[in-house]
Predicted model as a PDB file, atoms N, CA, C, CB and O in Angstrom, pLDDT in the B-factor column:
MODEL        1                                                                  
ATOM      1  N   UNK A   1      52.036  20.456   9.800  1.00 78.00           N  
ATOM      2  CA  UNK A   1      52.952  21.362   9.111  1.00 78.00           C  
ATOM      3  C   UNK A   1      54.191  21.558   9.977  1.00 78.00           C  
ATOM      4  CB  UNK A   1      52.267  22.730   8.802  1.00 78.00           C  
ATOM      5  O   UNK A   1      54.084  21.873  11.162  1.00 78.00           O  
ATOM      6  N   UNK A   2      55.340  21.375   9.396  1.00 88.00           N  
ATOM      7  CA  UNK A   2      56.608  21.576  10.094  1.00 88.00           C  
ATOM      8  C   UNK A   2      56.797  23.068  10.396  1.00 88.00           C  
ATOM      9  CB  UNK A   2      57.798  21.030   9.246  1.00 88.00           C  
ATOM     10  O   UNK A   2      56.603  23.918   9.527  1.00 88.00           O  
ATOM     11  N   UNK A   3      57.176  23.367  11.632  1.00 91.00           N  
ATOM     12  CA  UNK A   3      57.381  24.773  11.996  1.00 91.00           C  
ATOM     13  C   UNK A   3      58.559  25.372  11.222  1.00 91.00           C  
ATOM     14  CB  UNK A   3      57.621  24.906  13.514  1.00 91.00           C  
ATOM     15  O   UNK A   3      58.535  26.558  10.893  1.00 91.00           O  
ATOM     16  N   UNK A   4      59.583  24.577  10.929  1.00 92.00           N  
ATOM     17  CA  UNK A   4      60.720  25.074  10.150  1.00 92.00           C  
ATOM     18  C   UNK A   4      60.287  25.416   8.729  1.00 92.00           C  
ATOM     19  CB  UNK A   4      61.855  24.033  10.123  1.00 92.00           C  
ATOM     20  O   UNK A   4      60.707  26.434   8.180  1.00 92.00           O  
ATOM     21  N   UNK A   5      59.455  24.578   8.137  1.00 95.00           N  
ATOM     22  CA  UNK A   5      58.971  24.851   6.775  1.00 95.00           C  
ATOM     23  C   UNK A   5      58.056  26.069   6.763  1.00 95.00           C  
ATOM     24  CB  UNK A   5      58.224  23.623   6.206  1.00 95.00           C  
ATOM     25  O   UNK A   5      58.098  26.875   5.833  1.00 95.00           O  
ATOM     26  N   UNK A   6      57.230  26.202   7.799  1.00 95.00           N  
ATOM     27  CA  UNK A   6      56.327  27.346   7.874  1.00 95.00           C  
ATOM     28  C   UNK A   6      57.128  28.639   8.029  1.00 95.00           C  
ATOM     29  CB  UNK A   6      55.333  27.180   9.046  1.00 95.00           C  
ATOM     30  O   UNK A   6      56.796  29.652   7.413  1.00 95.00           O  
ATOM     31  N   UNK A   7      58.174  28.608   8.843  1.00 95.00           N  
ATOM     32  CA  UNK A   7      59.032  29.796   9.004  1.00 95.00           C  
ATOM     33  C   UNK A   7      59.730  30.119   7.681  1.00 95.00           C  
ATOM     34  CB  UNK A   7      60.087  29.570  10.133  1.00 95.00           C  
ATOM     35  O   UNK A   7      59.801  31.283   7.285  1.00 95.00           O  
ATOM     36  N   UNK A   8      60.244  29.098   7.001  1.00 96.00           N  
ATOM     37  CA  UNK A   8      60.879  29.320   5.699  1.00 96.00           C  
ATOM     38  C   UNK A   8      59.896  29.975   4.742  1.00 96.00           C  
ATOM     39  CB  UNK A   8      61.398  27.991   5.108  1.00 96.00           C  
ATOM     40  O   UNK A   8      60.243  30.922   4.037  1.00 96.00           O  
ATOM     41  N   UNK A   9      58.670  29.470   4.719  1.00 97.00           N  
ATOM     42  CA  UNK A   9      57.663  30.049   3.833  1.00 97.00           C  
ATOM     43  C   UNK A   9      57.381  31.501   4.202  1.00 97.00           C  
ATOM     44  CB  UNK A   9      56.370  29.231   3.887  1.00 97.00           C  
ATOM     45  O   UNK A   9      57.295  32.353   3.319  1.00 97.00           O  
ATOM     46  N   UNK A  10      57.237  31.795   5.490  1.00 96.00           N  
ATOM     47  CA  UNK A  10      56.937  33.164   5.923  1.00 96.00           C  
ATOM     48  C   UNK A  10      58.046  34.129   5.506  1.00 96.00           C  
ATOM     49  CB  UNK A  10      56.743  33.215   7.448  1.00 96.00           C  
ATOM     50  O   UNK A  10      57.765  35.235   5.046  1.00 96.00           O  
ATOM     51  N   UNK A  11      59.294  33.717   5.664  1.00 97.00           N  
ATOM     52  CA  UNK A  11      60.416  34.575   5.262  1.00 97.00           C  
ATOM     53  C   UNK A  11      60.426  34.742   3.745  1.00 97.00           C  
ATOM     54  CB  UNK A  11      61.768  33.983   5.749  1.00 97.00           C  
ATOM     55  O   UNK A  11      60.601  35.854   3.245  1.00 97.00           O  
ATOM     56  N   UNK A  12      60.239  33.649   3.012  1.00 97.00           N  
ATOM     57  CA  UNK A  12      60.178  33.730   1.555  1.00 97.00           C  
ATOM     58  C   UNK A  12      59.042  34.646   1.102  1.00 97.00           C  
ATOM     59  CB  UNK A  12      60.000  32.331   0.951  1.00 97.00           C  
ATOM     60  O   UNK A  12      59.219  35.444   0.182  1.00 97.00           O  
ATOM     61  N   UNK A  13      57.883  34.536   1.742  1.00 96.00           N  
ATOM     62  CA  UNK A  13      56.695  35.276   1.313  1.00 96.00           C  
ATOM     63  C   UNK A  13      56.833  36.781   1.496  1.00 96.00           C  
ATOM     64  CB  UNK A  13      55.492  34.791   2.072  1.00 96.00           C  
ATOM     65  O   UNK A  13      56.135  37.548   0.832  1.00 96.00           O  
ATOM     66  N   UNK A  14      57.716  37.211   2.380  1.00 93.00           N  
ATOM     67  CA  UNK A  14      57.865  38.642   2.609  1.00 93.00           C  
ATOM     68  C   UNK A  14      58.247  39.395   1.343  1.00 93.00           C  
ATOM     69  CB  UNK A  14      58.899  38.887   3.676  1.00 93.00           C  
ATOM     70  O   UNK A  14      57.705  40.467   1.075  1.00 93.00           O  
ATOM     71  N   UNK A  15      59.173  38.846   0.562  1.00 90.00           N  
ATOM     72  CA  UNK A  15      59.501  39.526  -0.698  1.00 90.00           C  
ATOM     73  C   UNK A  15      59.558  38.567  -1.883  1.00 90.00           C  
ATOM     74  CB  UNK A  15      60.830  40.246  -0.566  1.00 90.00           C  
ATOM     75  O   UNK A  15      59.994  38.946  -2.970  1.00 90.00           O  
ATOM     76  N   UNK A  16      59.120  37.332  -1.676  1.00 95.00           N  
ATOM     77  CA  UNK A  16      58.970  36.345  -2.744  1.00 95.00           C  
ATOM     78  C   UNK A  16      60.235  36.193  -3.572  1.00 95.00           C  
ATOM     79  CB  UNK A  16      57.818  36.726  -3.643  1.00 95.00           C  
ATOM     80  O   UNK A  16      60.209  36.225  -4.803  1.00 95.00           O  
ATOM     81  N   UNK A  17      61.345  36.025  -2.857  1.00 96.00           N  
ATOM     82  CA  UNK A  17      62.635  35.860  -3.512  1.00 96.00           C  
ATOM     83  C   UNK A  17      63.402  34.753  -2.790  1.00 96.00           C  
ATOM     84  CB  UNK A  17      63.445  37.200  -3.516  1.00 96.00           C  
ATOM     85  O   UNK A  17      63.700  34.870  -1.602  1.00 96.00           O  
ATOM     86  N   UNK A  18      63.719  33.682  -3.514  1.00 95.00           N  
ATOM     87  CA  UNK A  18      64.390  32.532  -2.899  1.00 95.00           C  
ATOM     88  C   UNK A  18      65.788  32.876  -2.394  1.00 95.00           C  
ATOM     89  CB  UNK A  18      64.478  31.389  -3.895  1.00 95.00           C  
ATOM     90  O   UNK A  18      66.179  32.444  -1.309  1.00 95.00           O  
ATOM     91  N   UNK A  19      66.535  33.644  -3.163  1.00 96.00           N  
ATOM     92  CA  UNK A  19      67.906  33.976  -2.768  1.00 96.00           C  
ATOM     93  C   UNK A  19      67.937  34.797  -1.486  1.00 96.00           C  
ATOM     94  CB  UNK A  19      68.609  34.738  -3.887  1.00 96.00           C  
ATOM     95  O   UNK A  19      68.723  34.514  -0.582  1.00 96.00           O  
ATOM     96  N   UNK A  20      67.082  35.813  -1.407  1.00 97.00           N  
ATOM     97  CA  UNK A  20      67.060  36.649  -0.198  1.00 97.00           C  
ATOM     98  C   UNK A  20      66.575  35.855   1.009  1.00 97.00           C  
ATOM     99  CB  UNK A  20      66.164  37.880  -0.409  1.00 97.00           C  
ATOM    100  O   UNK A  20      67.091  36.021   2.114  1.00 97.00           O  
ATOM    101  N   UNK A  21      65.585  34.996   0.798  1.00 97.00           N  
ATOM    102  CA  UNK A  21      65.108  34.159   1.904  1.00 97.00           C  
ATOM    103  C   UNK A  21      66.228  33.246   2.393  1.00 97.00           C  
ATOM    104  CB  UNK A  21      63.882  33.321   1.467  1.00 97.00           C  
ATOM    105  O   UNK A  21      66.408  33.068   3.597  1.00 97.00           O  
ATOM    106  N   UNK A  22      66.971  32.673   1.465  1.00 98.00           N  
ATOM    107  CA  UNK A  22      68.076  31.786   1.839  1.00 98.00           C  
ATOM    108  C   UNK A  22      69.105  32.533   2.677  1.00 98.00           C  
ATOM    109  CB  UNK A  22      68.744  31.194   0.586  1.00 98.00           C  
ATOM    110  O   UNK A  22      69.574  32.013   3.689  1.00 98.00           O  
ATOM    111  N   UNK A  23      69.458  33.743   2.266  1.00 97.00           N  
ATOM    112  CA  UNK A  23      70.428  34.541   3.036  1.00 97.00           C  
ATOM    113  C   UNK A  23      69.909  34.845   4.423  1.00 97.00           C  
ATOM    114  CB  UNK A  23      70.749  35.847   2.310  1.00 97.00           C  
ATOM    115  O   UNK A  23      70.641  34.705   5.403  1.00 97.00           O  
ATOM    116  N   UNK A  24      68.654  35.260   4.522  1.00 97.00           N  
ATOM    117  CA  UNK A  24      68.079  35.617   5.823  1.00 97.00           C  
ATOM    118  C   UNK A  24      67.982  34.419   6.751  1.00 97.00           C  
ATOM    119  CB  UNK A  24      66.703  36.230   5.639  1.00 97.00           C  
ATOM    120  O   UNK A  24      68.123  34.557   7.966  1.00 97.00           O  
ATOM    121  N   UNK A  25      67.741  33.238   6.180  1.00 97.00           N  
ATOM    122  CA  UNK A  25      67.590  32.023   6.985  1.00 97.00           C  
ATOM    123  C   UNK A  25      68.906  31.275   7.194  1.00 97.00           C  
ATOM    124  CB  UNK A  25      66.591  31.102   6.331  1.00 97.00           C  
ATOM    125  O   UNK A  25      68.954  30.282   7.921  1.00 97.00           O  
ATOM    126  N   UNK A  26      69.974  31.758   6.553  1.00 97.00           N  
ATOM    127  CA  UNK A  26      71.282  31.082   6.608  1.00 97.00           C  
ATOM    128  C   UNK A  26      71.180  29.649   6.085  1.00 97.00           C  
ATOM    129  CB  UNK A  26      71.828  31.077   8.055  1.00 97.00           C  
ATOM    130  O   UNK A  26      71.724  28.710   6.666  1.00 97.00           O  
ATOM    131  N   UNK A  27      70.464  29.517   4.971  1.00 97.00           N  
ATOM    132  CA  UNK A  27      70.305  28.237   4.282  1.00 97.00           C  
ATOM    133  C   UNK A  27      70.740  28.423   2.837  1.00 97.00           C  
ATOM    134  CB  UNK A  27      68.826  27.718   4.365  1.00 97.00           C  
ATOM    135  O   UNK A  27      70.905  29.549   2.366  1.00 97.00           O  
ATOM    136  N   UNK A  28      70.922  27.316   2.144  1.00 97.00           N  
ATOM    137  CA  UNK A  28      71.191  27.400   0.713  1.00 97.00           C  
ATOM    138  C   UNK A  28      69.867  27.628  -0.021  1.00 97.00           C  
ATOM    139  CB  UNK A  28      71.905  26.106   0.195  1.00 97.00           C  
ATOM    140  O   UNK A  28      68.795  27.325   0.501  1.00 97.00           O  
ATOM    141  N   UNK A  29      69.960  28.158  -1.217  1.00 96.00           N  
ATOM    142  CA  UNK A  29      68.755  28.353  -2.024  1.00 96.00           C  
ATOM    143  C   UNK A  29      68.055  27.015  -2.308  1.00 96.00           C  
ATOM    144  CB  UNK A  29      69.111  29.056  -3.348  1.00 96.00           C  
ATOM    145  O   UNK A  29      66.828  26.951  -2.228  1.00 96.00           O  
ATOM    146  N   UNK A  30      68.798  25.942  -2.638  1.00 97.00           N  
ATOM    147  CA  UNK A  30      68.119  24.653  -2.833  1.00 97.00           C  
ATOM    148  C   UNK A  30      67.404  24.159  -1.578  1.00 97.00           C  
ATOM    149  CB  UNK A  30      69.118  23.610  -3.280  1.00 97.00           C  
ATOM    150  O   UNK A  30      66.364  23.507  -1.680  1.00 97.00           O  
ATOM    151  N   UNK A  31      67.944  24.459  -0.394  1.00 97.00           N  
ATOM    152  CA  UNK A  31      67.290  24.045   0.850  1.00 97.00           C  
ATOM    153  C   UNK A  31      65.971  24.793   1.038  1.00 97.00           C  
ATOM    154  CB  UNK A  31      68.219  24.290   2.059  1.00 97.00           C  
ATOM    155  O   UNK A  31      64.973  24.202   1.450  1.00 97.00           O  
ATOM    156  N   UNK A  32      65.969  26.083   0.738  1.00 97.00           N  
ATOM    157  CA  UNK A  32      64.731  26.869   0.839  1.00 97.00           C  
ATOM    158  C   UNK A  32      63.705  26.323  -0.148  1.00 97.00           C  
ATOM    159  CB  UNK A  32      65.003  28.383   0.566  1.00 97.00           C  
ATOM    160  O   UNK A  32      62.540  26.130   0.200  1.00 97.00           O  
ATOM    161  N   UNK A  33      64.140  26.076  -1.373  1.00 97.00           N  
ATOM    162  CA  UNK A  33      63.226  25.533  -2.385  1.00 97.00           C  
ATOM    163  C   UNK A  33      62.671  24.183  -1.933  1.00 97.00           C  
ATOM    164  CB  UNK A  33      63.946  25.385  -3.748  1.00 97.00           C  
ATOM    165  O   UNK A  33      61.485  23.912  -2.118  1.00 97.00           O  
ATOM    166  N   UNK A  34      63.507  23.341  -1.347  1.00 97.00           N  
ATOM    167  CA  UNK A  34      63.063  22.021  -0.876  1.00 97.00           C  
ATOM    168  C   UNK A  34      62.016  22.170   0.236  1.00 97.00           C  
ATOM    169  CB  UNK A  34      64.273  21.191  -0.367  1.00 97.00           C  
ATOM    170  O   UNK A  34      61.032  21.431   0.257  1.00 97.00           O  
ATOM    171  N   UNK A  35      62.219  23.110   1.151  1.00 97.00           N  
ATOM    172  CA  UNK A  35      61.237  23.349   2.214  1.00 97.00           C  
ATOM    173  C   UNK A  35      59.900  23.770   1.608  1.00 97.00           C  
ATOM    174  CB  UNK A  35      61.748  24.433   3.199  1.00 97.00           C  
ATOM    175  O   UNK A  35      58.848  23.255   1.988  1.00 97.00           O  
ATOM    176  N   UNK A  36      59.950  24.706   0.666  1.00 97.00           N  
ATOM    177  CA  UNK A  36      58.719  25.204   0.054  1.00 97.00           C  
ATOM    178  C   UNK A  36      58.012  24.123  -0.757  1.00 97.00           C  
ATOM    179  CB  UNK A  36      59.023  26.400  -0.834  1.00 97.00           C  
ATOM    180  O   UNK A  36      56.786  24.015  -0.729  1.00 97.00           O  
ATOM    181  N   UNK A  37      58.787  23.335  -1.470  1.00 97.00           N  
ATOM    182  CA  UNK A  37      58.204  22.248  -2.270  1.00 97.00           C  
ATOM    183  C   UNK A  37      57.550  21.209  -1.371  1.00 97.00           C  
ATOM    184  CB  UNK A  37      59.280  21.582  -3.149  1.00 97.00           C  
ATOM    185  O   UNK A  37      56.444  20.750  -1.654  1.00 97.00           O  
ATOM    186  N   UNK A  38      58.228  20.834  -0.286  1.00 97.00           N  
ATOM    187  CA  UNK A  38      57.678  19.844   0.638  1.00 97.00           C  
ATOM    188  C   UNK A  38      56.409  20.372   1.302  1.00 97.00           C  
ATOM    189  CB  UNK A  38      58.720  19.467   1.705  1.00 97.00           C  
ATOM    190  O   UNK A  38      55.441  19.632   1.472  1.00 97.00           O  
ATOM    191  N   UNK A  39      56.415  21.642   1.673  1.00 97.00           N  
ATOM    192  CA  UNK A  39      55.237  22.247   2.295  1.00 97.00           C  
ATOM    193  C   UNK A  39      54.060  22.243   1.327  1.00 97.00           C  
ATOM    194  CB  UNK A  39      55.544  23.684   2.753  1.00 97.00           C  
ATOM    195  O   UNK A  39      52.939  21.908   1.712  1.00 97.00           O  
ATOM    196  N   UNK A  40      54.305  22.610   0.082  1.00 97.00           N  
ATOM    197  CA  UNK A  40      53.251  22.601  -0.936  1.00 97.00           C  
ATOM    198  C   UNK A  40      52.723  21.185  -1.155  1.00 97.00           C  
ATOM    199  CB  UNK A  40      53.777  23.182  -2.262  1.00 97.00           C  
ATOM    200  O   UNK A  40      51.518  20.986  -1.305  1.00 97.00           O  
ATOM    201  N   UNK A  41      53.621  20.206  -1.174  1.00 97.00           N  
ATOM    202  CA  UNK A  41      53.191  18.811  -1.348  1.00 97.00           C  
ATOM    203  C   UNK A  41      52.387  18.329  -0.147  1.00 97.00           C  
ATOM    204  CB  UNK A  41      54.407  17.898  -1.563  1.00 97.00           C  
ATOM    205  O   UNK A  41      51.390  17.625  -0.310  1.00 97.00           O  
ATOM    206  N   UNK A  42      52.814  18.703   1.061  1.00 96.00           N  
ATOM    207  CA  UNK A  42      52.069  18.320   2.272  1.00 96.00           C  
ATOM    208  C   UNK A  42      50.648  18.880   2.232  1.00 96.00           C  
ATOM    209  CB  UNK A  42      52.801  18.821   3.541  1.00 96.00           C  
ATOM    210  O   UNK A  42      49.696  18.204   2.623  1.00 96.00           O  
ATOM    211  N   UNK A  43      50.515  20.112   1.760  1.00 97.00           N  
ATOM    212  CA  UNK A  43      49.206  20.768   1.724  1.00 97.00           C  
ATOM    213  C   UNK A  43      48.416  20.434   0.469  1.00 97.00           C  
ATOM    214  CB  UNK A  43      49.375  22.263   1.826  1.00 97.00           C  
ATOM    215  O   UNK A  43      47.198  20.607   0.438  1.00 97.00           O  
ATOM    216  N   UNK A  44      49.096  19.960  -0.563  1.00 97.00           N  
ATOM    217  CA  UNK A  44      48.426  19.579  -1.804  1.00 97.00           C  
ATOM    218  C   UNK A  44      47.992  20.757  -2.663  1.00 97.00           C  
ATOM    219  CB  UNK A  44      47.237  18.747  -1.489  1.00 97.00           C  
ATOM    220  O   UNK A  44      47.080  20.640  -3.481  1.00 97.00           O  
ATOM    221  N   UNK A  45      48.663  21.905  -2.466  1.00 98.00           N  
ATOM    222  CA  UNK A  45      48.330  23.099  -3.258  1.00 98.00           C  
ATOM    223  C   UNK A  45      49.614  23.834  -3.617  1.00 98.00           C  
ATOM    224  CB  UNK A  45      47.358  24.042  -2.477  1.00 98.00           C  
ATOM    225  O   UNK A  45      50.596  23.765  -2.877  1.00 98.00           O  
ATOM    226  N   UNK A  46      49.615  24.539  -4.752  1.00 98.00           N  
ATOM    227  CA  UNK A  46      50.779  25.379  -5.073  1.00 98.00           C  
ATOM    228  C   UNK A  46      50.753  26.624  -4.191  1.00 98.00           C  
ATOM    229  CB  UNK A  46      50.789  25.777  -6.590  1.00 98.00           C  
ATOM    230  O   UNK A  46      49.693  27.209  -3.966  1.00 98.00           O  
ATOM    231  N   UNK A  47      51.911  27.025  -3.696  1.00 98.00           N  
ATOM    232  CA  UNK A  47      51.989  28.185  -2.808  1.00 98.00           C  
ATOM    233  C   UNK A  47      52.470  29.440  -3.522  1.00 98.00           C  
ATOM    234  CB  UNK A  47      52.905  27.883  -1.649  1.00 98.00           C  
ATOM    235  O   UNK A  47      52.224  30.559  -3.071  1.00 98.00           O  
ATOM    236  N   UNK A  48      53.157  29.240  -4.640  1.00 97.00           N  
ATOM    237  CA  UNK A  48      53.601  30.382  -5.439  1.00 97.00           C  
ATOM    238  C   UNK A  48      53.713  29.942  -6.882  1.00 97.00           C  
ATOM    239  CB  UNK A  48      54.959  30.947  -4.925  1.00 97.00           C  
ATOM    240  O   UNK A  48      53.729  28.751  -7.192  1.00 97.00           O  
ATOM    241  N   UNK A  49      53.789  30.926  -7.751  1.00 97.00           N  
ATOM    242  CA  UNK A  49      53.920  30.640  -9.179  1.00 97.00           C  
ATOM    243  C   UNK A  49      54.862  31.658  -9.797  1.00 97.00           C  
ATOM    244  CB  UNK A  49      52.534  30.663  -9.891  1.00 97.00           C  
ATOM    245  O   UNK A  49      55.058  32.750  -9.265  1.00 97.00           O  
ATOM    246  N   UNK A  50      55.427  31.291 -10.900  1.00 95.00           N  
ATOM    247  CA  UNK A  50      56.309  32.198 -11.626  1.00 95.00           C  
ATOM    248  C   UNK A  50      55.444  33.185 -12.403  1.00 95.00           C  
ATOM    249  CB  UNK A  50      57.272  31.414 -12.584  1.00 95.00           C  
ATOM    250  O   UNK A  50      54.502  32.796 -13.093  1.00 95.00           O  
ATOM    251  N   UNK A  51      55.776  34.456 -12.282  1.00 95.00           N  
ATOM    252  CA  UNK A  51      55.094  35.521 -13.022  1.00 95.00           C  
ATOM    253  C   UNK A  51      56.189  36.344 -13.679  1.00 95.00           C  
ATOM    254  CB  UNK A  51      54.168  36.414 -12.081  1.00 95.00           C  
ATOM    255  O   UNK A  51      56.910  37.084 -13.010  1.00 95.00           O  
ATOM    256  N   UNK A  52      56.307  36.210 -14.989  1.00 94.00           N  
ATOM    257  CA  UNK A  52      57.413  36.869 -15.686  1.00 94.00           C  
ATOM    258  C   UNK A  52      58.728  36.313 -15.169  1.00 94.00           C  
ATOM    259  CB  UNK A  52      57.356  38.411 -15.499  1.00 94.00           C  
ATOM    260  O   UNK A  52      58.956  35.104 -15.188  1.00 94.00           O  
ATOM    261  N   UNK A  53      59.587  37.206 -14.707  1.00 92.00           N  
ATOM    262  CA  UNK A  53      60.879  36.767 -14.162  1.00 92.00           C  
ATOM    263  C   UNK A  53      60.837  36.627 -12.650  1.00 92.00           C  
ATOM    264  CB  UNK A  53      61.977  37.744 -14.554  1.00 92.00           C  
ATOM    265  O   UNK A  53      61.839  36.259 -12.036  1.00 92.00           O  
ATOM    266  N   UNK A  54      59.690  36.916 -12.041  1.00 93.00           N  
ATOM    267  CA  UNK A  54      59.579  36.859 -10.594  1.00 93.00           C  
ATOM    268  C   UNK A  54      58.653  35.751 -10.125  1.00 93.00           C  
ATOM    269  CB  UNK A  54      59.098  38.176 -10.066  1.00 93.00           C  
ATOM    270  O   UNK A  54      58.229  34.892 -10.898  1.00 93.00           O  
ATOM    271  N   UNK A  55      58.354  35.796  -8.842  1.00 95.00           N  
ATOM    272  CA  UNK A  55      57.469  34.824  -8.220  1.00 95.00           C  
ATOM    273  C   UNK A  55      56.343  35.571  -7.525  1.00 95.00           C  
ATOM    274  CB  UNK A  55      58.238  33.918  -7.220  1.00 95.00           C  
ATOM    275  O   UNK A  55      56.537  36.688  -7.047  1.00 95.00           O  
ATOM    276  N   UNK A  56      55.178  34.963  -7.468  1.00 97.00           N  
ATOM    277  CA  UNK A  56      54.035  35.557  -6.785  1.00 97.00           C  
ATOM    278  C   UNK A  56      53.303  34.472  -6.013  1.00 97.00           C  
ATOM    279  CB  UNK A  56      53.083  36.260  -7.791  1.00 97.00           C  
ATOM    280  O   UNK A  56      53.201  33.334  -6.471  1.00 97.00           O  
ATOM    281  N   UNK A  57      52.796  34.828  -4.846  1.00 98.00           N  
ATOM    282  CA  UNK A  57      52.034  33.870  -4.049  1.00 98.00           C  
ATOM    283  C   UNK A  57      50.700  33.579  -4.726  1.00 98.00           C  
ATOM    284  CB  UNK A  57      51.808  34.403  -2.615  1.00 98.00           C  
ATOM    285  O   UNK A  57      50.082  34.460  -5.324  1.00 98.00           O  
ATOM    286  N   UNK A  58      50.277  32.341  -4.622  1.00 98.00           N  
ATOM    287  CA  UNK A  58      48.945  31.958  -5.086  1.00 98.00           C  
ATOM    288  C   UNK A  58      47.941  32.357  -4.006  1.00 98.00           C  
ATOM    289  CB  UNK A  58      48.864  30.414  -5.401  1.00 98.00           C  
ATOM    290  O   UNK A  58      48.333  32.820  -2.935  1.00 98.00           O  
ATOM    291  N   UNK A  59      46.673  32.182  -4.279  1.00 98.00           N  
ATOM    292  CA  UNK A  59      45.633  32.446  -3.275  1.00 98.00           C  
ATOM    293  C   UNK A  59      45.888  31.607  -2.026  1.00 98.00           C  
ATOM    294  CB  UNK A  59      44.222  32.144  -3.849  1.00 98.00           C  
ATOM    295  O   UNK A  59      45.760  32.089  -0.901  1.00 98.00           O  
ATOM    296  N   UNK A  60      46.251  30.343  -2.244  1.00 98.00           N  
ATOM    297  CA  UNK A  60      46.545  29.456  -1.117  1.00 98.00           C  
ATOM    298  C   UNK A  60      47.799  29.913  -0.370  1.00 98.00           C  
ATOM    299  CB  UNK A  60      46.721  28.009  -1.608  1.00 98.00           C  
ATOM    300  O   UNK A  60      47.876  29.802   0.854  1.00 98.00           O  
ATOM    301  N   UNK A  61      48.770  30.424  -1.111  1.00 98.00           N  
ATOM    302  CA  UNK A  61      49.975  30.943  -0.487  1.00 98.00           C  
ATOM    303  C   UNK A  61      49.679  32.144   0.392  1.00 98.00           C  
ATOM    304  CB  UNK A  61      50.991  31.312  -1.540  1.00 98.00           C  
ATOM    305  O   UNK A  61      50.243  32.278   1.477  1.00 98.00           O  
ATOM    306  N   UNK A  62      48.793  33.021  -0.074  1.00 97.00           N  
ATOM    307  CA  UNK A  62      48.387  34.180   0.730  1.00 97.00           C  
ATOM    308  C   UNK A  62      47.659  33.737   1.999  1.00 97.00           C  
ATOM    309  CB  UNK A  62      47.484  35.119  -0.095  1.00 97.00           C  
ATOM    310  O   UNK A  62      47.856  34.318   3.067  1.00 97.00           O  
ATOM    311  N   UNK A  63      46.822  32.713   1.881  1.00 97.00           N  
ATOM    312  CA  UNK A  63      46.123  32.190   3.053  1.00 97.00           C  
ATOM    313  C   UNK A  63      47.103  31.584   4.047  1.00 97.00           C  
ATOM    314  CB  UNK A  63      45.085  31.147   2.636  1.00 97.00           C  
ATOM    315  O   UNK A  63      46.966  31.770   5.256  1.00 97.00           O  
ATOM    316  N   UNK A  64      48.091  30.860   3.534  1.00 97.00           N  
ATOM    317  CA  UNK A  64      49.093  30.258   4.425  1.00 97.00           C  
ATOM    318  C   UNK A  64      49.939  31.345   5.090  1.00 97.00           C  
ATOM    319  CB  UNK A  64      50.003  29.278   3.641  1.00 97.00           C  
ATOM    320  O   UNK A  64      50.319  31.205   6.252  1.00 97.00           O  
ATOM    321  N   UNK A  65      50.233  32.415   4.372  1.00 97.00           N  
ATOM    322  CA  UNK A  65      50.987  33.517   4.957  1.00 97.00           C  
ATOM    323  C   UNK A  65      50.220  34.129   6.125  1.00 97.00           C  
ATOM    324  CB  UNK A  65      51.289  34.586   3.897  1.00 97.00           C  
ATOM    325  O   UNK A  65      50.805  34.414   7.170  1.00 97.00           O  
ATOM    326  N   UNK A  66      48.926  34.330   5.955  1.00 96.00           N  
ATOM    327  CA  UNK A  66      48.106  34.861   7.049  1.00 96.00           C  
ATOM    328  C   UNK A  66      48.151  33.930   8.250  1.00 96.00           C  
ATOM    329  CB  UNK A  66      46.651  35.062   6.590  1.00 96.00           C  
ATOM    330  O   UNK A  66      48.270  34.383   9.388  1.00 96.00           O  
ATOM    331  N   UNK A  67      48.055  32.627   7.999  1.00 95.00           N  
ATOM    332  CA  UNK A  67      48.149  31.640   9.076  1.00 95.00           C  
ATOM    333  C   UNK A  67      49.520  31.696   9.747  1.00 95.00           C  
ATOM    334  CB  UNK A  67      47.881  30.226   8.534  1.00 95.00           C  
ATOM    335  O   UNK A  67      49.612  31.660  10.974  1.00 95.00           O  
ATOM    336  N   UNK A  68      50.574  31.782   8.955  1.00 92.00           N  
ATOM    337  CA  UNK A  68      51.924  31.802   9.498  1.00 92.00           C  
ATOM    338  C   UNK A  68      52.151  33.034  10.369  1.00 92.00           C  
ATOM    339  CB  UNK A  68      52.947  31.761   8.368  1.00 92.00           C  
ATOM    340  O   UNK A  68      52.807  32.953  11.408  1.00 92.00           O  
ATOM    341  N   UNK A  69      51.611  34.168   9.947  1.00 91.00           N  
ATOM    342  CA  UNK A  69      51.757  35.397  10.736  1.00 91.00           C  
ATOM    343  C   UNK A  69      51.034  35.282  12.064  1.00 91.00           C  
ATOM    344  CB  UNK A  69      51.227  36.602   9.958  1.00 91.00           C  
ATOM    345  O   UNK A  69      51.538  35.744  13.087  1.00 91.00           O  
ATOM    346  N   UNK A  70      49.846  34.666  12.060  1.00 91.00           N  
ATOM    347  CA  UNK A  70      49.106  34.480  13.304  1.00 91.00           C  
ATOM    348  C   UNK A  70      49.801  33.495  14.219  1.00 91.00           C  
ATOM    349  CB  UNK A  70      47.695  34.010  13.016  1.00 91.00           C  
ATOM    350  O   UNK A  70      49.734  33.627  15.441  1.00 91.00           O  
ATOM    351  N   UNK A  71      50.465  32.512  13.644  1.00 86.00           N  
ATOM    352  CA  UNK A  71      51.114  31.464  14.434  1.00 86.00           C  
ATOM    353  C   UNK A  71      52.403  31.946  15.101  1.00 86.00           C  
ATOM    354  CB  UNK A  71      51.416  30.267  13.551  1.00 86.00           C  
ATOM    355  O   UNK A  71      52.875  31.317  16.047  1.00 86.00           O  
ATOM    356  N   UNK A  72      52.975  33.046  14.626  1.00 77.00           N  
ATOM    357  CA  UNK A  72      54.261  33.512  15.180  1.00 77.00           C  
ATOM    358  C   UNK A  72      54.075  34.281  16.452  1.00 77.00           C  
ATOM    359  CB  UNK A  72      54.995  34.375  14.181  1.00 77.00           C  
ATOM    360  O   UNK A  72      55.051  34.741  17.045  1.00 77.00           O  
TER     361      UNK A  72                                                      
ENDMDL                                                                          
END                                                                             
């Protein structure tokens, strides 16, 4: 797992908002989405899903968040 992708995921997971994560990371929103998509593909599981107009972490996403917090 790329440490940059894991950090991007951890920042995104805090409030599950791509735009805010992009601002905090000083990246574009497409770059954040690309990091998250690549991380999900590397792991072979979805990390978040659309719920109504928002996003929510999947069970696997919650597990990865716990791992990311321990790794920091």
